[in-house]
C-alpha positions, 0 to 999 in steps of 0.5 A, a space after each residue: 839123589 837116586 829115587 823120588 817119593 811123592 808124599 803128603 800129610 793131611 789134616 786140619 789145621 795143618 799149616 803148623 806141621 813139621 812133617 815136611 821138614 822132618 821127611 826132607 831131612 830123612 830124604 837128605 840122609 838117605 839120598 832120596 828126593 822127597 816131595 812131601 806136602 802138608 795139605 789141609 783136609 776135612 773129614 769128608 774130603 779125604 777120599 778125594 784128596 787121596 785120589 788126587 795124591 795118587 793121580 799125581 804119583 803119590 805112594 804114601 801119606 800121613 794123617 793127623 787130626 781129625 782124620 786118624 779114624 776116618 782113614 781107617 775106612 780108606 784102607 783095605 788092610 790094617 796093621 795090628 797097631 792100627 787095629 788096636 788103636 782104631 786109628 791110622 796115621 800112615 798110609 802106603 799104596 800098593 797095587 790093590 789100594 791103601 795099607 794102613 799103619 799106626 806108628 804113633 805108639 812105636 814112635 813114642 817107645 823109640 823116643 822113650 828108649 832114646 831118653 833112657 826111660 825104662 818101661 819094663 816093670 815101671 808104674 806109668 800114669 797117663 793123663 787123658 783117655 782120647 785117641 792119643 792115649 789109645 794110640 800108645 797103649 799097645 806098644 807100651 804094654 808090650 814092654 811089660 810095665 808093672 801097671 798103667 793107670 789112666 786118669 781122665 776127667 770122665 772116669 767112665 771113658 778112662 775105664 772103658 779104654 782100659 778095658 779095651 786093652 786089659 788083655 795086653 797087661 795090667 791097666 786101669 782107668 779112673 777119674 781125676 779124683 782118684 788117688 793113685 800110688 806114686 808112679 815112675 813115669 807120667 805121660 801127659 796125653 791131653 790137648 789142653 796145652 794148645 789152649 795154654 792150660 794143663 790138667 790138674 796134677 797132684 805131686 804125690 802121683 809121682 815118685 821123687 825121681 819120676 820122669 814126665 813126658 808130654 805128647 805135646 811139643 813147642 808152645 803146647 808143651 810149656 804148661 806141663 814143662 813149667 809144672 814139672 820143673 817147679 816140682 823138680 822132675 825131668 820133663 821132655 816134650 813130644 818132638 822126639 815122638 813126632 820124629 820117631 813115628 815119622 822115621 817108622 813111616 819113612 821105613 814103611 814107604 822105603 824099606 830104610 829107617 833114617 837115623 833118629 838121632 841125626 834127625 833130632 840134631 838137625 831139627 833142633 838146629 833148624 828150630 833154635 
């Protein structure tokens, strides 16, 4: 080991986080000693928790729910992805303060590429119009899909989110009672899986050879996995997106990008 990094992920809840394990794998790959802690933190506690991290020699942090919007106010500068998403998931300390980044969307694109899921010219359907969807739209639209359709329980929220990103490509937002044309890729971006539920999905929303990708992983992914498998669609959970966004964060902190595939193999072995 040739160097040391003190890092943390803040959120609430946080005990379930795989991030310490993932960044430990990255450190071992690259010969970097990593001290990465999962720290429970409420919205009003974030400034103090970040100050404690810095006092202990910390140079970077990840933010998860419910802190991604709160984190914006801690940053003196944001990257384009964070500005567009209006959320930050990665912080890096420099001499003047915190720099903010959003690696969620680019991490998803990395995983879709790993899985051989093409975005260019594809018809993409996204369920949910919350912060998770906002974080992935710009990187996906940069790949020039034929269209992105957002469906949400509240149609107005879907339409408003689509309007925010309409300058980047073909995108529209509707309620769940819409009847969209069949799509090549479905991205499930709601949090319903955490309560064992899933959105109401119509099979004719997808082409026979469509792919399904759920931003959830683990137990929260199971409802969508069961539904997709009943209808014969290949389905993937969001563990790869988690590893992808973490690899990009690690690169921001160190200038070195870990091996995505090696980390996935190691993590899969650990979790099996």
